[in-house]
Backbone as CSV, one residue per row, in Angstrom:
resi,resn,N_x,N_y,N_z,CA_x,CA_y,CA_z,C_x,C_y,C_z
1,MET,-2.662,34.846,-44.334,-2.891,34.017,-43.030,-2.558,32.674,-43.000
2,ALA,-1.787,32.412,-41.770,-1.522,30.989,-41.786,-2.366,29.910,-41.656
3,THR,-1.955,28.385,-42.735,-2.718,27.162,-42.279,-1.662,26.443,-41.460
4,SER,-2.537,25.200,-41.131,-1.985,24.300,-40.360,-2.030,22.887,-40.665
5,LEU,-0.985,22.176,-40.964,-1.428,20.929,-41.382,-0.675,19.674,-40.399
6,LEU,-1.884,18.708,-39.787,-1.913,18.016,-38.721,-0.780,17.124,-39.034
7,LEU,0.158,16.864,-38.368,0.926,15.764,-38.239,1.038,14.974,-37.257
8,LEU,0.437,14.959,-35.758,0.232,14.236,-34.794,-0.539,14.320,-34.032
9,ALA,-1.456,13.508,-33.618,-2.350,13.502,-32.268,-2.588,12.591,-31.473
10,PHE,-2.690,12.870,-30.197,-2.961,11.627,-29.516,-3.684,12.040,-28.380
11,ARG,-4.183,11.316,-27.284,-4.495,11.156,-26.156,-3.894,10.394,-24.954
12,VAL,-4.118,11.672,-23.645,-3.521,11.338,-22.564,-4.600,10.802,-22.000
13,ASP,-4.522,9.625,-21.159,-6.226,9.152,-20.255,-5.684,9.251,-18.850
14,THR,-5.361,10.586,-18.667,-5.324,10.694,-17.038,-6.097,12.264,-16.487
15,GLN,-6.247,12.435,-15.423,-6.143,13.465,-14.938,-5.493,14.811,-15.385
16,PRO,-5.508,15.435,-16.204,-4.520,16.866,-16.430,-3.807,17.030,-15.013
17,HIS,-2.502,17.580,-15.184,-1.793,17.998,-14.223,-0.878,19.471,-14.338
18,ALA,-1.080,20.196,-13.557,-0.224,20.988,-14.005,0.882,20.937,-13.820
19,LYS,2.193,22.193,-14.223,3.387,22.095,-14.013,3.459,22.508,-12.655
20,GLY,4.269,22.011,-11.740,4.267,22.433,-10.534,5.505,23.135,-10.568
21,ARG,5.733,23.994,-9.393,6.654,25.393,-9.013,7.980,24.208,-8.829
22,PRO,9.144,24.840,-9.366,10.106,24.128,-8.363,10.729,24.241,-7.382
23,ARG,10.903,22.646,-6.684,11.080,23.393,-5.264,12.723,23.138,-4.924
24,TRP,12.972,23.651,-3.736,14.577,23.657,-3.278,14.297,22.407,-1.716
25,SER,15.674,22.047,-2.498,16.211,20.878,-1.294,17.146,21.252,-0.691
26,GLU,16.961,21.269,0.665,18.272,22.154,1.513,18.892,21.256,1.513
27,LYS,18.655,20.058,1.842,19.492,18.679,1.737,20.838,18.724,0.364
28,ASN,20.175,18.776,-0.756,20.984,18.764,-2.153,21.550,19.971,-2.440
29,ARG,20.867,21.114,-1.843,21.312,22.627,-2.269,20.543,22.610,-3.884
30,LYS,19.830,22.479,-4.065,19.181,22.335,-5.395,18.295,22.508,-5.338
31,THR,17.471,23.060,-6.931,16.058,22.558,-7.096,15.987,21.680,-7.773
32,TYR,14.649,20.943,-7.534,14.102,19.926,-7.951,12.138,19.793,-8.632
33,THR,12.047,19.295,-9.867,10.445,19.210,-9.911,10.048,18.090,-9.133
34,PRO,8.371,18.784,-8.554,8.026,17.616,-7.731,7.699,16.219,-8.392
35,THR,7.779,15.279,-7.796,7.577,14.121,-8.372,6.003,13.737,-9.726
36,ALA,5.110,14.511,-8.518,3.338,14.029,-9.370,3.649,15.158,-10.772
37,THR,4.499,15.686,-10.804,4.688,16.282,-12.396,5.716,15.515,-13.071
38,LYS,6.512,15.161,-12.319,7.875,14.138,-13.342,7.071,12.702,-13.791
39,VAL,5.919,12.641,-13.206,5.458,11.254,-13.464,4.434,11.313,-14.578
40,TYR,3.630,12.882,-14.823,2.538,13.203,-15.511,3.244,13.180,-16.811
41,GLU,4.391,14.059,-16.820,4.915,14.315,-17.790,5.692,12.987,-18.596
42,LYS,6.058,11.982,-17.797,6.519,10.826,-18.550,5.304,10.028,-19.102
43,LEU,4.339,10.141,-18.594,3.288,9.563,-19.082,2.893,10.199,-20.693
44,VAL,2.936,11.613,-20.403,2.786,12.059,-21.626,3.943,11.842,-22.568
45,SER,5.234,11.746,-22.094,5.671,11.351,-23.346,5.611,9.994,-23.804
46,ALA,5.449,9.228,-22.550,5.107,7.632,-23.323,3.774,7.751,-24.437
47,CYS,2.852,8.566,-24.240,1.461,8.614,-25.310,1.899,9.121,-26.365
48,ALA,2.885,10.428,-26.189,3.842,10.862,-27.763,4.470,10.156,-28.492
49,THR,5.328,9.404,-27.752,6.045,8.297,-28.307,5.262,7.289,-28.764
50,GLN,4.266,6.760,-28.590,3.445,5.529,-29.098,2.798,6.375,-30.346
51,ALA,2.387,7.775,-30.127,1.680,7.940,-31.586,2.887,8.244,-32.586
52,ALA,3.914,8.842,-31.934,4.965,8.802,-33.154,5.297,7.624,-34.046
53,PHE,5.237,6.466,-33.230,5.871,5.396,-33.707,4.541,4.451,-34.749
54,SER,3.208,4.943,-34.429,2.273,4.456,-35.043,1.823,5.598,-36.039
55,SER,1.928,6.422,-35.914,1.731,7.554,-37.128,2.079,7.328,-38.146
56,VAL,1.233,7.908,-39.242,1.535,7.597,-40.947,2.501,8.734,-40.934
57,ASN,2.884,10.027,-40.477,3.659,10.729,-40.516,5.019,10.208,-39.563
58,GLY,5.064,9.025,-39.230,6.395,8.770,-38.529,7.469,8.783,-38.928
59,SER,7.651,8.779,-40.396,8.713,9.107,-41.288,9.357,10.319,-41.071
60,ILE,8.399,11.605,-41.001,9.186,12.561,-40.532,9.209,13.574,-39.175
61,LEU,9.093,12.148,-38.358,9.420,12.464,-36.923,10.582,12.150,-36.814
62,PRO,11.256,13.006,-35.624,11.281,14.114,-34.927,11.242,15.116,-36.019
63,ILE,10.560,15.951,-36.028,10.360,17.254,-36.742,11.759,17.997,-36.692
64,ASP,12.175,18.336,-37.793,13.413,19.488,-37.886,13.591,20.483,-37.422
65,GLU,14.552,21.054,-36.815,14.673,22.416,-36.246,14.615,23.403,-37.144
66,GLY,13.695,24.231,-36.399,13.295,25.512,-37.701,11.864,25.587,-37.833
67,VAL,11.534,24.071,-37.788,10.090,24.045,-38.484,8.838,24.652,-37.820
68,PRO,8.505,25.670,-38.019,7.083,26.404,-36.955,5.954,25.431,-36.706
69,LEU,5.598,24.968,-35.240,4.888,24.444,-34.770,3.678,24.979,-34.375
70,GLU,2.044,24.634,-34.516,1.377,24.835,-33.210,0.803,23.714,-32.823
71,VAL,0.356,23.857,-31.306,-0.282,22.662,-30.556,-1.173,22.993,-29.804
72,ILE,-2.322,22.099,-30.277,-3.611,22.573,-29.721,-4.333,21.377,-28.367
73,THR,-4.184,21.918,-27.462,-4.352,20.967,-26.339,-6.043,21.693,-25.380
74,THR,-6.635,20.322,-25.691,-8.005,19.947,-25.312,-7.750,19.452,-23.525
75,PHE,-7.739,20.057,-22.452,-8.143,19.430,-21.235,-9.369,19.100,-20.784
76,TYR,-9.653,17.547,-19.963,-10.962,17.427,-19.562,-10.552,16.934,-18.361
77,LEU,-10.491,17.966,-17.449,-10.779,17.718,-15.865,-11.619,16.984,-15.464
78,HIS,-11.555,16.326,-13.925,-12.581,15.548,-13.090,-13.893,16.394,-12.964
79,ARG,-14.894,16.069,-13.059,-16.629,16.804,-13.196,-16.788,16.502,-11.547
80,PRO,-17.052,17.452,-10.894,-17.303,17.563,-9.658,-18.837,16.954,-9.271
81,LYS,-19.199,16.577,-8.321,-20.272,15.757,-8.106,-21.599,16.964,-8.562
82,ARG,-21.362,18.200,-8.159,-22.241,19.274,-8.303,-22.856,19.543,-9.271
83,LEU,-21.678,19.113,-10.369,-22.094,19.044,-11.710,-22.271,17.743,-12.626
84,MET,-23.267,17.031,-11.631,-23.847,15.175,-12.211,-25.333,15.460,-12.132
85,ARG,-26.066,16.311,-11.817,-27.271,16.186,-11.674,-27.834,16.223,-13.039
86,LYS,-29.225,15.787,-12.932,-30.176,15.611,-14.172,-30.022,17.074,-14.986
87,THR,-29.987,17.696,-14.667,-30.463,19.316,-15.122,-28.886,19.918,-15.541
88,ASP,-27.778,19.350,-15.671,-26.631,19.656,-15.920,-26.156,19.465,-17.177
89,PRO,-25.506,19.817,-17.840,-25.392,19.097,-19.666,-24.657,17.876,-19.085
90,ASP,-25.139,17.305,-20.514,-24.281,15.879,-20.593,-22.721,16.043,-21.022
91,GLY,-22.628,16.756,-21.702,-21.402,17.350,-22.712,-20.313,18.032,-21.543
92,PRO,-19.211,18.256,-22.383,-18.395,19.067,-21.357,-18.809,20.502,-21.106
93,ILE,-18.366,20.748,-19.743,-18.989,22.449,-19.179,-17.689,22.954,-19.244
94,ALA,-17.099,24.397,-19.298,-16.119,25.160,-19.294,-15.934,25.229,-17.797
95,HIS,-14.325,25.034,-18.021,-13.651,25.017,-16.125,-13.031,26.337,-16.199
96,THR,-13.509,27.021,-15.194,-12.848,28.156,-14.918,-12.232,28.326,-13.542
97,ARG,-11.869,27.333,-12.958,-11.186,27.249,-11.840,-9.583,26.879,-11.730
98,ARG,-8.856,26.834,-10.789,-7.410,26.270,-10.870,-7.454,24.901,-11.217
99,PRO,-6.518,23.997,-12.132,-5.276,24.864,-12.386,-5.190,25.862,-13.289
100,ASP,-4.558,26.824,-13.660,-4.357,27.546,-14.758,-4.254,26.971,-16.052
101,ILE,-4.252,27.303,-16.694,-4.219,26.654,-18.357,-2.818,26.939,-18.917
102,ASP,-2.270,27.813,-18.490,-0.980,27.782,-19.015,0.087,26.960,-18.348
103,ASN,-0.192,26.283,-17.244,0.577,25.571,-16.998,0.018,24.062,-16.765
104,LEU,-1.142,23.842,-17.130,-0.958,22.477,-17.783,-0.942,22.395,-19.332
105,VAL,-0.580,23.452,-19.921,0.060,23.699,-21.366,1.517,23.369,-20.824
106,LYS,1.887,23.798,-19.961,3.735,24.186,-19.963,3.710,22.485,-19.688
107,SER,3.083,21.516,-18.959,3.246,20.236,-18.273,3.106,19.506,-19.954
108,VAL,2.084,19.600,-20.625,2.169,18.762,-21.878,3.167,19.290,-22.425
109,LEU,3.993,20.297,-22.853,4.790,20.781,-23.619,6.363,19.915,-23.252
110,ASP,6.267,20.256,-21.775,7.651,19.449,-21.619,7.520,18.010,-21.553
111,GLY,6.482,17.398,-21.307,6.246,15.634,-21.486,6.671,15.385,-22.824
112,ILE,6.252,15.964,-24.053,6.240,15.554,-25.300,7.889,16.004,-25.813
113,ASP,8.080,17.353,-25.251,9.602,17.722,-25.144,10.681,16.101,-24.748
114,ARG,10.310,15.776,-23.426,10.964,14.325,-23.104,10.896,13.567,-23.772
115,SER,10.229,13.074,-24.307,10.046,11.684,-25.405,11.502,12.167,-26.201
116,GLY,11.521,13.248,-27.296,12.795,13.270,-28.071,12.122,12.911,-29.292
117,MET,10.885,12.163,-29.626,10.214,11.484,-30.675,9.791,12.676,-31.583
118,VAL,9.115,13.895,-30.983,8.340,14.419,-31.587,8.853,15.964,-32.528
119,TRP,9.691,16.526,-31.789,10.195,17.656,-32.415,12.051,18.203,-31.568
120,HIS,12.489,18.668,-32.568,13.690,18.905,-32.154,13.407,19.632,-30.570
121,ASP,13.343,20.630,-30.450,12.892,21.788,-29.242,11.232,22.241,-29.403
122,ASP,11.082,22.688,-27.822,9.780,22.876,-27.944,9.793,24.505,-27.944
123,ALA,10.721,25.120,-28.201,10.911,26.272,-28.888,10.298,26.450,-30.507
124,GLN,10.406,25.473,-30.607,9.080,25.387,-32.480,7.893,25.950,-32.422
125,VAL,7.437,25.472,-31.272,6.001,26.101,-31.168,5.998,27.288,-31.175
126,CYS,5.325,27.689,-32.374,4.781,29.286,-32.117,3.344,29.166,-32.346
127,HIS,2.616,28.811,-32.235,1.332,29.025,-31.980,0.492,28.030,-30.864
128,THR,-0.041,28.704,-29.856,-1.180,27.305,-29.434,-2.613,27.563,-29.398
129,GLN,-3.524,26.943,-28.814,-4.633,26.874,-28.687,-4.690,26.020,-27.410
130,SER,-5.637,26.307,-26.763,-5.702,25.844,-25.524,-7.481,25.823,-25.082
131,TYR,-7.520,24.918,-24.600,-9.485,24.644,-24.018,-9.123,23.804,-22.781
132,LYS,-10.204,24.217,-21.815,-10.433,23.499,-20.565,-11.617,23.382,-19.898
133,TYR,-11.811,21.978,-19.806,-13.106,21.897,-19.489,-13.626,20.890,-18.541
134,TYR,-14.632,20.727,-17.979,-14.917,19.710,-17.165,-15.308,18.387,-18.239
135,HIS,-15.106,17.282,-17.884,-15.318,16.228,-18.813,-16.770,16.060,-18.795
136,GLY,-17.246,15.125,-19.900,-18.336,14.830,-20.200,-18.936,13.813,-18.922
137,LYS,-20.620,13.786,-18.916,-21.003,12.847,-17.623,-20.559,11.637,-18.090
138,LYS,-20.440,10.989,-19.459,-19.878,9.770,-19.761,-18.605,9.772,-20.150
139,GLU,-17.966,10.391,-19.530,-16.615,10.320,-20.162,-15.485,10.258,-18.653
140,LYS,-13.773,10.187,-18.814,-12.826,10.262,-18.126,-12.485,11.412,-18.262
141,PRO,-11.690,11.846,-17.463,-10.647,13.176,-17.703,-9.693,12.859,-18.355
142,HIS,-9.200,13.610,-19.300,-7.906,13.252,-20.402,-7.447,14.523,-21.021
143,VAL,-6.580,14.598,-21.876,-5.988,15.424,-22.695,-6.035,15.101,-24.044
144,LEU,-6.337,15.872,-24.733,-6.136,15.953,-26.438,-5.307,16.841,-26.981
145,VAL,-4.252,16.177,-27.265,-3.147,16.856,-28.068,-3.007,16.829,-29.676
146,GLN,-3.011,18.057,-30.246,-2.869,17.885,-31.857,-1.443,18.632,-32.207
147,ILE,-0.798,18.419,-32.765,0.795,19.097,-33.379,0.819,19.176,-34.648
148,CYS,0.379,20.522,-34.999,0.397,20.621,-36.808,1.809,21.941,-36.825
149,ARG,1.753,21.456,-38.419,3.349,22.267,-38.817,2.227,23.530,-39.636
150,VAL,3.226,24.474,-39.440,2.519,25.951,-39.576,3.182,26.316,-41.028
151,GLU,1.761,26.645,-41.837,2.605,26.663,-43.595,1.856,28.421,-43.432
152,GLY,3.018,28.770,-44.088,2.470,30.206,-44.593,3.084,31.117,-43.645
153,ASP,2.228,32.686,-44.070,2.921,34.087,-43.187,1.485,33.813,-41.824
154,GLY,2.414,34.345,-40.976,1.657,34.984,-39.637,0.476,34.298,-39.104
């Protein structure tokens, strides 16, 4: 059984944004990433970089090539007014609508990869755990990210 050693954790204080589909520019005759996705990935990159600099594990970052990693992401999306009644729970509620969780994870991994401060390549991520909720009544939308080193076998 594999175990995990926490290397880095950080929070991105904004509404989670799913990775946008590549778009085609007839003018330039090539594909491009939508602007909203680029902006979100830059914010994730900045948060990852700041966490890497202030981490007690900063001396081992970026993580060497070939080191297996696990990324745990918890997304707290905007909670609609229909879930803010007194009878609704105060804490997080499972989110079962769009955006898809795989596209949310993809944008976070690409943002971390863009920073160049955490790992050699996002191909090192061999385990993921992801959760998607509406945020609690007294919270704001955000993302929690934990990056762990996978120790042991499978």
